[in-house]
C-alpha positions in Angstrom: -8.9 -21.5 -12.8 -7.7 -18.5 -14.7 -4.4 -18.5 -16.6 -2.2 -15.4 -16.4 0.8 -14.5 -18.5 3.6 -12.3 -17.5 2.0 -10.6 -14.5 2.6 -7.0 -13.8 1.2 -4.5 -11.2 -1.5 -5.6 -8.7 -3.8 -3.3 -6.8 -6.8 -3.4 -4.5 -10.0 -1.3 -4.4 -12.3 -0.5 -1.5 -14.8 -3.3 -2.4 -12.6 -6.3 -1.9 -11.5 -6.4 -5.5 -8.0 -7.2 -6.7 -6.7 -5.8 -10.0 -4.1 -7.8 -12.0 -2.1 -6.5 -15.0 -2.1 -9.6 -17.2 0.7 -8.2 -19.3 1.4 -11.1 -21.7 -2.3 -11.3 -22.5 -2.6 -7.5 -22.9 -5.5 -7.3 -20.4 -6.3 -5.8 -17.1 -8.3 -8.2 -14.9 -10.2 -7.9 -11.7 -10.8 -10.7 -9.1 -13.9 -9.9 -7.0 -14.2 -10.5 -3.3 -16.1 -13.7 -4.1 -13.3 -14.9 -6.3 -14.7 -14.3 -9.8 -12.3 -13.0 -12.4 -13.3 -10.6 -15.2 -11.5 -8.5 -17.8 -11.8 -4.8 -17.1 -10.0 -3.6 -20.2 -7.8 -5.1 -23.0 -8.8 -7.2 -26.0 -5.6 -9.2 -26.2 -4.3 -6.9 -29.0 -1.0 -5.1 -28.3 -2.2 -1.6 -29.2 -2.9 1.8 -27.7 -6.1 2.3 -25.8 -9.1 4.1 -27.2 -11.9 6.1 -25.5 -15.2 4.4 -25.0 -16.2 1.1 -23.5 -13.2 -0.2 -21.6 -13.8 -3.8 -22.4 -13.5 -3.0 -26.1 -10.3 -1.0 -25.8 -6.9 -2.6 -26.3 -4.0 -1.9 -24.0 -0.2 -1.9 -24.6 2.1 -1.5 -21.7 0.4 -0.9 -18.3 2.8 0.2 -15.6 0.4 1.2 -12.7 -3.2 0.7 -11.6 -4.9 2.4 -8.7 -8.4 3.4 -7.5 -9.6 6.6 -5.9 -12.1 7.0 -3.1 -15.0 7.3 -5.6 -14.1 4.0 -7.2 -12.7 5.4 -10.4 -9.9 3.3 -11.8 -6.7 5.1 -13.0 -4.3 3.3 -15.4 -0.8 4.6 -16.0 0.8 3.2 -19.1 3.0 3.9 -22.1 0.4 6.2 -23.6 -0.3 8.3 -20.5 -3.0 8.1 -17.9 -6.6 6.8 -18.5 -9.6 6.5 -16.1 -12.4 4.0 -16.1 -15.6 5.2 -14.5 -18.4 3.3 -12.8 -20.2 2.7 -16.1 -17.1 1.0 -17.6 -16.2 3.9 -19.9 -12.5 4.7 -20.6 -11.4 8.3 -20.8 -8.0 9.9 -21.4 -6.8 12.0 -18.5 -3.2 12.6 -19.7 -1.7 11.7 -23.1 1.3 12.3 -25.2 3.9 10.5 -23.0 4.4 7.5 -20.8 3.4 7.6 -17.1 5.6 5.0 -15.4 4.2 5.2 -11.8 1.0 6.4 -10.1 -0.3 6.5 -6.6 -3.5 8.1 -5.2 -3.6 9.0 -1.5 -6.7 8.5 0.7 -7.5 12.2 0.2 -7.4 11.6 -3.6 -4.2 13.5 -4.3 -2.5 12.0 -7.4 1.2 11.6 -7.6 3.1 10.5 -10.7 6.7 9.4 -11.0 9.1 9.1 -13.8 12.6 7.6 -13.4 14.1 10.0 -10.9 11.3 12.5 -9.9 7.9 12.4 -8.2 5.3 14.9 -9.2 1.9 16.0 -7.9 -0.8 16.1 -10.5 -2.8 19.3 -10.1 -6.5 19.8 -10.8 -5.7 21.8 -13.9 -3.6 19.0 -15.3 -0.2 20.6 -14.5 2.4 18.8 -12.5 4.5 20.0 -9.6 7.7 18.2 -8.7 7.8 17.3 -5.0 10.9 15.1 -4.9 13.9 14.0 -6.9 16.7 15.6 -9.0 18.6 14.0 -11.8 21.9 14.2 -10.0 23.2 15.4 -6.7 23.4 14.2 -3.1 21.4 11.1 -2.2 19.7 13.3 0.3 18.9 11.4 3.5 18.0 13.9 6.2 17.7 16.7 3.6 14.9 18.0 1.4 13.2 15.4 -0.7 13.2 17.9 -3.5 17.0 17.7 -3.6 17.4 14.0 -3.2 18.5 11.5 -5.9 16.9 8.1 -6.4 15.5 5.8 -9.0 11.8 5.1 -8.8 10.8 1.4 -9.3 7.6 1.5 -7.2 5.7 4.4 -5.6 3.4 4.0 -2.6 1.6 6.2 -0.1 0.2 5.9 3.4 -2.9 7.5 5.0 -1.2 10.6 6.3 0.4 11.5 3.0 3.9 10.1 3.3 5.2 8.8 0.0 7.5 5.8 -0.3 10.0 5.2 -3.2 11.4 1.7 -3.8 14.8 1.9 -5.5 15.6 -1.6 -6.4 19.2 -1.2 -7.6 20.0 0.7 -4.4 18.3 -2.0 -2.3 16.4 0.6 -0.4 13.0 2.1 0.4 12.9 5.8 1.1 10.1 7.9 2.7 9.1 11.5 2.6 6.3 13.9 3.1 6.0 16.3 0.2 7.7 19.5 1.2 9.7 17.7 3.9 12.9 15.7 4.3 13.6 12.2 2.9 14.9 9.2 4.9 15.7 5.6 4.3 13.1 3.3 6.1 14.6 0.0 4.9 17.9 -1.1 3.3 21.5 -0.3 3.8 22.4 -0.2 0.1 24.3 -3.5 0.4 22.7 -6.5 -1.2 22.3 -9.1 1.6 19.8 -10.5 4.2 20.3 -9.0 7.6 18.6 -6.9 10.3 15.4 -8.7 11.4 14.3 -7.4 14.8 16.1 -4.1 14.4 15.7 -0.8 12.6 14.7 -1.1 9.0 17.4 1.3 7.8 20.1 -1.0 9.2 18.7 -4.1 7.5 20.0 -5.4 4.2 17.7 -6.2 1.3 18.4 -8.1 -1.9 16.9 -6.6 -5.1 13.5 -5.6 -3.6 10.8 -5.2 -6.2 7.5 -4.4 -4.5 6.1 -2.4 -1.7 2.7 -1.8 -0.1 1.5 0.1 3.0 -1.4 -0.9 5.2 -3.9 1.2 7.1 -1.8 1.3 10.2 1.3 2.5 8.4 3.2 -0.8 8.2 5.3 -1.2 5.1 5.6 -4.5 3.3 8.5 -5.2 1.0 9.1 -7.9 -1.5 12.7 -8.8 -0.7 12.8 -10.6 -4.0 16.2 -12.3 -4.2 15.9 -13.3 -0.5 12.5 -15.0 -1.3 10.8 -13.2 1.5 8.3 -10.5 2.4 9.7 -8.1 5.0 7.6 -5.9 7.2 8.6 -2.5 8.7 6.2 -1.4 11.4 5.3 2.3 12.1 8.0 2.4 14.8 10.7 1.4 12.2 11.3 -2.2 13.2 11.8 -4.8 10.4 10.9 -8.5 10.5 10.4 -11.3 8.0 6.6 -11.5 7.5 6.6 -14.4 5.0 9.0 -16.7 3.1 12.0 -18.8 3.7 14.7 -20.2 1.4 13.8 -23.9 1.3 12.3 -24.4 -2.1 10.9 -27.9 -1.3 7.9 -26.5 0.5 5.6 -24.1 -1.4 3.6 -23.5 1.8 0.0 -23.1 0.5 -2.4 -23.7 3.4 0.4 -23.4 6.0 2.1 -20.5 8.0 3.3 -17.7 5.7 6.6 -17.7 7.5 7.2 -21.3 6.3 6.2 -20.8 2.7 8.7 -20.7 -0.2 8.2 -17.6 -2.3 9.7 -17.8 -5.8 11.1 -14.3 -6.5 8.1 -12.4 -5.2 7.5 -9.0 -7.0 4.5 -6.7 -6.8 2.4 -6.4 -3.6 -1.0 -5.1 -2.7 -2.6 -4.9 0.7 -6.2 -4.6 1.9 -7.9 -4.9 5.3 -8.1 -8.7 5.0 -5.1 -9.8 2.9 -1.6 -9.2 1.6 -1.4 -10.1 -2.1 1.9 -11.3 -3.6 2.7 -11.6 -7.3 4.9 -14.4 -8.4 5.6 -15.0 -12.1 2.2 -16.2 -13.4 0.1 -16.3 -10.2 -0.9 -14.3 -7.2 -0.8 -15.6 -3.6 -2.5 -14.2 -0.6 -1.9 -14.1 3.2 -5.0 -13.6 5.3 -4.8 -10.7 7.7 -7.1 -11.0 10.8 -5.4 -8.9 13.5 -6.9 -5.5 14.2 -5.3 -2.4 12.6 -5.8 1.1 13.8 -5.7 3.8 11.1 -2.8 6.3 11.4 -5.0 9.4 11.5 -7.3 8.9 14.5 -8.0 12.1 16.5 -10.4 12.8 19.3 -12.0 15.6 21.3 -10.7 16.0 24.9 -14.1 16.7 26.5 -15.3 13.9 28.7 -18.4 12.2 27.1 -17.7 13.5 23.6 -17.8 10.8 20.9 -14.8 9.9 18.7 -14.4 7.4 15.9 -11.7 4.8 15.4 -11.1 3.7 11.9 -9.2 0.6 10.9 -9.4 -3.0 9.9 -10.6 -6.2 11.6 -11.8 -4.2 14.6 -14.7 -6.6 15.5 -15.7 -8.7 17.1 -14.4 -7.0 20.2 -14.2 -9.1 23.3 -16.9 -8.6 26.0 -16.7 -5.5 28.1 -15.6 -1.9 27.6 -12.1 -2.6 28.8 -11.2 -3.9 25.3 -10.8 -0.4 24.0 -8.8 1.9 26.2 -7.3 5.4 26.2 -4.2 5.6 28.4 -5.4 2.5 30.1 -8.9 3.9 30.9 -11.8 1.9 29.4 -13.6 3.6 26.6 -17.5 3.3 26.7 -18.5 1.9 23.3 -21.5 3.1 21.2 -21.0 0.9 18.1 -18.5 -1.6 16.9 -17.9 -2.8 13.3 -15.1 -4.3 11.3 -13.7 -1.0 10.1 -15.1 1.5 12.6 -15.7 1.8 16.4 -17.5 4.7 18.0 -16.9 5.5 21.6 -17.0 8.2 24.2 -14.0 9.9 25.8 -13.6 8.6 29.3 -12.9 10.8 32.3 -9.3 11.7 33.1 -8.0 12.1 29.5 -6.0 15.2 28.9 -5.1 17.0 25.6 -2.1 15.7 23.8 -0.9 12.3 22.8 -2.7 9.3 24.2 -2.2 5.5 23.8 -5.2 3.8 22.2 -5.5 0.0 22.4 -8.1 -2.1 20.7 -8.4 -5.8 21.6 -10.2 -8.4 19.5 -10.5 -12.1 19.4 -7.7 -12.1 16.8 -5.2 -10.0 18.8 -4.7 -6.4 19.8 -3.5 -3.2 18.2 -2.2 0.0 19.7 -1.6 3.5 18.3 -0.6 6.9 19.7 -3.4 9.3 18.8 -3.9 13.0 19.2 -6.5 14.2 21.7 -7.5 17.8 20.8 
């Protein structure tokens, strides 16, 4: 069993790996899908990183870790931004100042955040502010570029929305760069209320972690309430894990009955939600199907279309387990993260309800038929 010391950010890659900032040991570690832990970078010395083999480089203060679609690791820290390529070599991408927060979208757009602004990192190394001003109106319903907030955690979904966790304001806010900003969770009052209703009418208590899954559901570490809250794509908030009875740690049992001791950072993959607590990481297995947010299809009968997502197979016997507007979809192939089918007759252009059923439940999503 590995020992961790003052755990920081956690993140996942596309290969089932979990990255953990082992802050007190001045190392970045990775847990593979098979459960083996290795040091990616950091020698245990509290010092600035150096270019070259990542395992030989020290680290100082790592704030954020994320991986792009090519598997290149990005590390935001007190010295700037570094990358680690597939060969394990560390390179400086930005230097000369701290980079407190980083997120990479599925389309590999990089966003950085300081205390009160969010910036897009351009290909030439320049930065464009997309949200946040130092002072002014809080901005709900107005342009994100004119809103005020404090960035504690930055996250993104598949369709490009950015999420800002503002711990002291007890809120999570959402915006599409160039668009308006809204509150998706939190009233600004420190409390525990709102399960079963709109997330923006629910109270949180010092939230300190967020993550967004493939279907666009937002998970929030409601830290001082010892819970993980979940806001689905339709805006409804519920308690996903945790309760306040500290006599039951809950390992091996239902997540909703587990006691979480001030949960902080979160990361989510197709198969698990990872929760950082002090000096360890806990996981909640995810087995229900998820449909990706950005599924589109042609409207011509017989044309093929692809459904991306998580936990999509095994599909129950018969074509009726994937439907468009209630009409069975003929299936060509079925896998855990992708289903290919043909457009059934009777489907018109516009919005259509897609339903995928599996042995572990069902998922639905409104998709665009072109």
